[in-house]
C-alpha positions, -999 to +999 in steps of 0.1 A: -415+425-053-438+428-079-448+462-095-485+451-088-480+456-055-466+490-053-486+527-058-472+538-087-501+563-089-527+582-070-556+566-086-547+529-071-556+542-038-593+551-049-595+515-067-616+488-046-589+461-062-557+479-058-541+453-081-547+420-105-525+401-081-546+412-053-578+406-071-562+370-077-557+362-042-589+375-030-606+353-057-584+323-046-596+328-008-633+330-016-632+300-033-617+285-003-642+296+019-672+286-004-658+249-009-653+247+030-687+230+035-677+202+014-645+196+028-650+200+068-673+181+094-705+199+105-690+208+138-659+228+126-684+243+094-705+255+127-673+274+139-667+289+106-703+301+106-699+317+139-666+334+124-682+350+095-713+363+119-685+376+146-667+392+113-697+415+105-705+426+139-665+433+144-670+456+112-693+476+127-669+478+155-644+485+132-660+514+119-666+530+155-632+521+168-606+518+142-619+544+113-637+569+136-620+562+169-653+559+187-648+535+219-683+520+224-691+494+248-724+492+232-722+467+211-737+437+231-769+462+227-770+467+190-766+427+188-795+421+213-821+446+190-809+429+158-815+396+170-850+404+187-861+425+164-855+397+135-870+371+162-904+393+171-907+398+134-902+361+120-921+350+150-951+370+138-950+356+101-924+382+083-898+368+059-864+370+067-852+390+037-875+417+055-867+411+087-830+413+084-832+449+066-857+457+095-830+446+120-802+470+108-827+497+103-839+492+136-804+491+156-790+520+132-820+542+147-807+531+181-775+544+166-783+579+160-802+579+196-770+570+215-745+593+188-764+623+190-761+626+229-730+616+229-714+637+206-693+659+232-679+625+252-649+609+241-620+586+254-635+570+287-664+591+290-677+576+257-670+543+269-691+548+299-721+564+283-721+535+256-720+509+285-751+523+303-768+520+271-760+484+267-773+478+304-806+498+295-810+478+265-805+445+286-833+455+311-857+470+288-856+434+269-860+416+300-892+436+316-911+437+282-916+404+283-951+407+262-931+412+230-895+396+237-909+369+266-882+384+289-862+357+305-880+327+293-862+336+255-874+334+223-873+303+199-864+315+162-878+298+132-862+287+103-850+315+082-861+311+044-840+331+015-866+341-009-888+309-004-854+288-002-852+268+034-822+274+052-824+245+072-792+226+073-754+239+086-741+242+050-770+265+035-766+283+066-727+288+064-729+301+027-757+326+032-734+339+061-706+341+039-725+359+013-738+387+037-699+388+052-685+393+016-713+422+007-707+440+040-668+436+035-674+451+005-696+477+017-674+495+041-645+487+014-664+511-008-673+534+024-638+539+031-629+549-005-658+580-002-655+611+012-670+598+041-648+574+051-622+597+044-641+621+072-643+593+095-604+588+091-597+623+097-619+625+129-600+591+141-566+609+135-572+646+147-607+658+154-595+694+161-576+692+124-607+675+109-629+702+120-609+729+106-606+710+076-645+715+074-656+678+085-690+685+108-679+663+134-716+660+147-731+647+115-703+624+109-698+609+142-738+602+144-735+585+112-705+564+121-726+552+150-757+542+125-737+527+105-718+509+128-753+499+148-766+483+115-740+463+105-736+449+143-779+442+140-772+424+110-750+401+129-772+400+160-800+385+135-779+363+121-765+354+153-800+346+168-808+320+141-775+305+146-781+303+186-822+291+175-828+302+212-823+337+225-823+351+263-815+388+272-787+372+290-766+362+265-760+397+255-742+408+285-713+430+289-686+401+279-701+404+245-689+440+240-656+430+258-654+401+230-661+427+204-634+449+214-610+425+217-617+415+182-608+446+166-577+452+188-565+420+184-575+418+148-556+449+139-574+480+141-583+500+112-579+469+092-606+449+071-584+418+074-581+424+108-618+419+111-615+384+101-584+377+120-598+387+153-634+370+145-608+337+142-591+342+174-624+350+193-641+317+183-611+299+187-602+315+222-627+294+245-619+262+230-582+272+237-590+280+273-610+251+276-584+226+266-560+249+292-584+244+320-575+206+327-539+217+332-548+244+360-555+236+394-593+232+403-594+260+425-583+284+397-603+264+370-634+260+383-639+298+392-663+315+370-655+347+348-621+331+341-629+334+302-633+375+309-600+377+328-585+355+300-600+383+273-589+411+295-553+395+297-550+393+260-559+427+251-538+443+276-509+418+260-520+431+224-520+465+232-486+469+248-465+442+228-484+446+194-507+472+189-509+464+150-528+430+162-524+401+145-527+418+107-500+441+112-480+411+125-483+393+091-478+424+071-443+427+090-435+392+079-448+399+047-428+429+041-399+412+060-396+381+033-403+404+002-373+426+012-352+396+022-322+393+023-318+433+017-341+440+049-323+464+075-324+452+113-349+482+125-370+482+090-399+465+108-396+478+141-428+482+161-437+519+165-448+530+200-465+559+184-496+542+171-504+541+210-502+579+211-533+585+196-569+603+201-588+569+192-585+560+230 
């Protein structure tokens, strides 16, 4: 194992880039993703665009669930608020560079509104409260037709970035990739700050965090605001990607997808957000291929994708709680230690399940 990958002083934990080797790896991966538009066709590039958007939304869910231990089924509502805020403003002539931050601020305000009443709730009760909020937002958007056009839907205009028209799949992908990188850097810096450490302390033990002087009311509300703002940014980008939005596109299935994304990708990992987003985007295509192998009585049933998402979520919680990134870490450490690794060195730890985050 290279000494660059080892922690030899406390300062390394505070660095944004822990080692030179890590910096080179990230630069290489970023270069590959930037070069993708010139290496693949438009269909696959569109899928990578969706992965970028879902990864941004997954960051919002990761702040709430992965780093603060707050279970939320209201992510669909935050996506909808971000999408409709950007849509309404841009159809009124407001430029995209103003509508995008406005979408983040509106959803952050909504996060504070739901975070304050939910301060005394945890676990299943918090999940039910956020689920109710999602239903309320969907109903409001549907009935407020004078602004949102209700069930008729809202057509999104083309985005412009400082006068530069984002009128092709390649340009839109690069814009989404750039925003994703900025969001990843922002969350990584947040985790290095006292705020991020307070979030993690609350996740690990609310009682211990409170005894150390962490104000639960302030930091839980702040977590909701940050998580909602990130999801609102993703919602604005998703609206432009879909070009036409209706309230039915932001149902409970979207919240289930967000929960599946962070659990399957790996709770508490920024890498896991990207892995989980890729999994969520590619899984429906795999299901579509499997439909042809199933009997017609099963393949034609509505809701089969939702059932499959639920099954995958349960299997990952039971079999691999660390998610895809957790498995990748185990394999990576195994090959670094090979042939000196012991049989039980990388065995899954069930203690992960015994956490207050659920």
